[in-house]
Residue, then its C-alpha position, 0 to 999 in steps of 0.5 A: m799185088t799181094q795183100s802185104q804189098s798193098a799194105t806196104a804201099r799204103r803205109l809208104f803213101v802215108i809217110a810220103a804225105i806226112f813228109a810233104a806236109s812237113i815241107l809245106f808247113a816249113i815253107v808257109f809258116s817258117k817253123t823250121r824246127i817243127a818241120i825238121a822234127l816232122i821229117d825226123i818222125v817220117w824217117l823213124a817211121i820208114e826205119f820202123s816199118s822195115l824192122s821185124p815184128k819183135v823189134q817193133k814190139v820192143l820199140v813200141i813198149a819202150t816208147l810207151i814207157a818213156l812217155s809214161v815217165a814223161f807224163a808221171f814226172p809232174f806228179a812226182w814233182l808235186l808229191d815231192t814238193a808236198i813233203k819238203p820243208n818250204a825252204e827247199t821247194m824253190k832251191n836251184p838246183p832242185v832238191w829231190i830228196p828232202s832233208e826232212f820228210q814232212f808228211g804232216n804237210f797234208w794235215k796242215a794243208i787241210t787245216h790251213g786258215q782254220d785259225a782265221i775263220g774258225y773252221p777248216p775251210f778245206l773240208i767245207y770246199f770239199a763238201n761243196t765240190v762233192v755236192l756240185c759234182s753230184l748235181i752236175v753228173s746226175g744232170v749230164v747223164a740223165s739229160n744227155a741219155v734221153v736226147a741221144y736216144s731220140f737222135a739214135r733210135l727215133k725217127w722224126p722230121g728234122r732229126d738230122i738237121i737238129f743233130s747237126l746244129t747240136l754238134a755245131t754248138m761245140m765250135v762256139p768257144f766259151p768266152v763268146l758266151m760268157v758275158p751273155t750267159f752271165a747277164l742271163f743268170r744275173n737277171l734270174d738273180w742266180i749270181g752267188t749260188y750254185r745254180p749257174l753251175w749245175v742247172p745247165a748240165w740238165f739241158g744236155s751238152a753236144f759232146s755227151i749227146f754225140l758220144l751216147r748217140q754213137f753208142f746207142s746206134t750200135i745196139p741192134f734195133e731188133l731188141s727194140e722191135a722185140a720189146k715193142l711186140d711185147g707191148a713196151s713203150e719207148w720209155r720202157i725200151f729206153r729204161d729196160v733195154i738201152i740203158p742196161l746195155s749202155k753202162p760203158a758209154l754212160a760211165v765215160v760220160a759220167l767220168f768226163a762230167f765229174m772231171g770237168a766239174w771237179n777241176d772247174f775253176l772259171g765257173p766258180l770264179i765267175y758265179i760264186l761270191d761267198q767264201k763259204n761256197f767256194t769249191l776246191s779249185l777256187g779254194l786253192q787260191a787261199y794257199q797263195s800269198q798276194n804279198g809273196g811268201t807262198e807256202w808252196n809245200l802246203l799248196m802242193a799238198a792241197s793240190s795232191i789231195v784235190i787230184a787224188p779222187v779223180i785218179i782213184m775214180f779212174f782206176f776203179t772205172q778204167r775198164l768201163f772207161i776204155q770199153g766205152i771209148a773203144v766201142t763208141g762210134m763202131k757200127 
């Protein structure tokens, strides 16, 4: 059997396995529509594998474009609603082209509620979120890099067992730990402060430790041995050899931490009591009326401003982000 025939046989085996799984899924769970969809996917895969490479490339590009449009649609709706008059935000059928483009809604969203409390709350929420994100990102990168270096580059008794236990903590859902964690922070008198949100970030997270540990393992050990021959300590090897070579992985960890902290709603909702300490995700509640009459255009304008920093940061760091994801785990 030639190499191409072997690859074709493996591909057909995978397709057959998916087909069998779809049938089993339909029988056990009675999800007929899902099973039919899986069968359609298998049929398309069979047809796709028989096409020429050029046609396959065209189909892949067309599929990616279609998926991109599907994912971009909510953002287009968000921006479109942000510049509409409020009366047109809930019309049925939807009005895509506003009768009047109200770009001033973004400034109104920033100054929303200023008359009631004497200061623009949105800017206060923005400053609070930036400070909190800075503390969390710093703690995540610093603590997880040290722990991951120990798991990847040092040999000590019980290392693999401790690493397995660390990964096992990822299986524990947050709701299980929410009440005991709240009780702990209440006994420490931290409720109403930012400390319950940023202090845990300085004690490591299983996902970031795993990500950095996999990346550190790909760095040749000969570099560390050469540094030891020159008299370098473990700390100096970590600081001057490993860290400079790990910028892509550190950028991925920092970006994930920033996105998690920036978008976190449940944490501030539980621990932050004073409105002056609200973050952006929590402050968006102020745009929703409890008695009806929500100004949806201002809410969408504020939401657009909130997600803008994450999108901008991704565009500036996407090369490091993709490089870190692609290299992590390869050995």
